[in-house]
N, C-alpha and C positions, 0 to 999 in steps of 0.2 A: 574373566566371570561377567564384569561389564558389559565387554563388547560381545560374548557371546549371548546376552542378553536382549544387546540392542541387535543383533541379526536375526532373532525372531521378528524384528518389527520392521525390517528395512533390509533393501536389498547389499548384498557385500560393496563396500565401498570401491570404485571403478579404478583400472587399474592406468588409465588416461590421467596424465600431469595435470592439463588443464583443469580438467573437471575437481580433482583435489586441490588445487591451489587456487579457484576460484570459490571453492566451497568455502576454505578460510579466509580469503579474501573479502569475502561479503559480511562473512561475521564482524572484522575486524573494523572493515568501511561502517558497514551500517551502526554496529556499536558504538564506535566513535562517535558519529554522528548523531545519536541520541545522548550521549555526554553534553558535546557543544551546544545541542539544543538546551539542556537541564542549566550550561551555564550561559546562556542566552545567546548565543552566536547564531542567530536562525538560517535556515533554507531560504531565499529572499523571493519567496513568492505567497500567494494568496493573502491572507489578511494581516500576515507578520513582515508583508514587503515592509521596509524602512518603517518598523515597530516606533512610535513614539513621536511621529512626525505625522503632516496632514498627507490625506490621499493628492495629491497634484498631478498635472501632468510632468514627467520628472524634467528638469533644466538642466542638470549634469550632462557632460560629455560621454559618459558611459552610455552604449544602447541598449534602449529596453523595450519591450514589446508588450502591449496586451494583455491581461491575466488569462485570460479567453483565447488568445492564441497561442499561447504558450502551452497550456495545459492540454489542449489538441498537438502541438508539437510532442509535448512528455507520452501521449500513449498512442498516436498512429504507428509508429512504428513497431511497438511490441506487438500491437493487432496485428498486423500485415504479418509478425513471421508466426503467429499462431493460425493466422487463416493458409500462409504458404505451405507449412509442413503438412497440411492434409496432401499436398500436390507435388513437394518435393520427397515425402517419405510415404507413399499410400497407401502402404503395408505394413500393419502393427495390430497388436491385441487389442482385448476391450480395453485395460489401465491405460493403454496408450493414448487409445482416440479418448477416453474419459479425462486424462489428464489435458492434452492439448484443445478440446473441447472446453473446460473450465479456462485454462489460459486466455483462449480466444473470446470467450463472455466476460471475465473479467474487464481486458481493456476494451471490448465494445461498450460495456455498462460505461465506465467512464468517461468516454466519446460520447454517447449519449447525453451524459450527463451534463458535458460540458456545453452540447449544442440546446439540448434541450430543459435543462434542472437547473442547476448552478444560474447565478447573477452576479456578473465580475463587474467592477468598478476601479480597481487597480492597478499595478504594471508591475512587472518582473525582467530581472537582468536578461538579455538575451544569451549571455552563455552561460548563466544559470541553466535555463529551459533548454537549450543544447545538452550541457552535462548531463540533466535530469533526461532526458530524452534518449540520449546512448546509453546511458546505463540502465533504463526502463528496456532497451533492445538487446542488451546483452544479456539478461537477468532472464527475459523470455526465451530466448534462444538457448541458454545455457539449462534453463530448465527442459526444455524439450530434447534437447541432444544428450541431458546424462540420463534423460529416461531411456531413450532410444541405446544407450550401449547395454542396459540390462535388457534387451529383448531375448528371448532363448536362456536367459539365465534362471536358474531357479527361484522360484518367488520365496517371500518371507512366509515363515512358518505361519503368521498374523498376520490374516489379510486383513486391512484397514480401508480399502477402495470405497467400499456403500457405507460406513461410517464417512470417511473423509467428504465424498460426494454428499452428504447429508449436513455436514459442516462446513461445507463450501456453499449450498443454498442458505443454508442459516446467517451464515454470514454476510452474502452480497445483496442477500433481503434485507438484513436489519441497514445493511451500508447504504442502499439505496433510498430505505424509507426516512434515515434519517436524514438524507443528504435533501429529500424533497420536503422535508420541515422545516430543513432552514432556507431552502429557496423561499417557500412562501410568508418567510419573514420580510418579504423586500419585494415590494410590487414595481411593475416599470418605472424606470427613473428616479426610484428611490434609494439612495445611498448610506442612509441610516441603519446603522444594525440595532438589533433587537437584541433582548435573551431568547432562547429558544427554548420554545414549550413542547412538552409531549414526548411520548414514547420515554428512552432513557435521559431524558435531558434533564429530569427533575432528579435525579440521582449522579449524575456526572457531568463533565463536562465536554467528552469526545467520545460520545456512544458510536459516532461514525468510525474512530478508531479501532474503539474494541471489536465491534463487529469485523471491519477490515481483518483485524488479528484472525479471528477467528474462521476467516473465509481462508487465508493464507495456510491456518491449521489444516483447512481441510484438504486444499491442493496439495500439501508435503502428505497427508495419508493416502491421499490417491496414489502419491506418487511412489512412497516410501523409500526415496534415496538419498543419498547424502547431502547433496547438494539443495535440495528442497526444504530438508529439516534444517538446513542452515540457514538457506535462507529467512525461512518463516523465523528461527530465532533471531536474527540480525534483524528483518521487518519488528518484530515487535520491540525489541532494545528500544531500536531508533522512534517508532510511534510512543511509546510510552515515554521516553524521553522529551518527545513533543510535545505531548500531552500533560505532563506532569512540569514542564518548565513554568519559571516563576514568571515568564514573560504571558503565557498563555491565562493566567490566570489575571494580572497584572493586567494584560490585553484587554479584558471583560471589565475588570473595575475600574480600568479607565474609561472606559464608554459609560458604564452602569455604576451608578452610586448603590443602588438596590441588589446587588447582583449579591445572591445567598452566598455565604462562607460554610455553610453543611456539606456543598455539594462537592464531591470527588473528583477526580481526575479522569480517570480511566475505568475503574473497575468498582462498582457499586458498591459501598459500605468500607473498603478497604484499602483503594488508592486512589 
């Protein structure tokens, strides 16, 4: 009953064991990542790098790179996967082209923001940067490969690709807008953090995460494959954990004594 209902909205799970395994792994890993965030064990990048200590040039022996360099390292391989797919697999249906276009645009936006929008003053561990870069590369490649396996198969009864495209545009636009608002808080040379204003920041701490989840839901609706749905669920777990983590609110409260207590973490009025 459940499986027949799900098959109305997605392609049948592939016989490819790699894709099935990756679908399970991505939920487990990212779900565990969300739990670790809630427990205060954070990925060591962005403003939560070495949370609780001053952001100074690191002096320990573990190799570190600037946050900006790390973010470029994160996203460039995944972006190249999206671009390369058009050359490696030039023939595909409209849904496949829409999917890989969305993936390519997603990572292009991230690189664009790193270069021209975000302002960085922190560091990250080099091995963290490499690990995240490899994971993004693997996820992007598996997204495209898993959908490539559906070419020629009967399409789901309920076509969600246009709804997905709309959700993707809403999500990526909202994510970019809130990142832009965050960037305007700090002028050149200013390393002080300020309370974000505008958009959904009056309601939630992390509206950029909320919009990112909406964008991922859009991509999964474009593809309607098992792996993309698993990736979206895993990403939602992780981003929810990161936004709801005690340290996220503690970080703001440690910087601002007047930080409002009514602001939710991720979903306005609810969570």
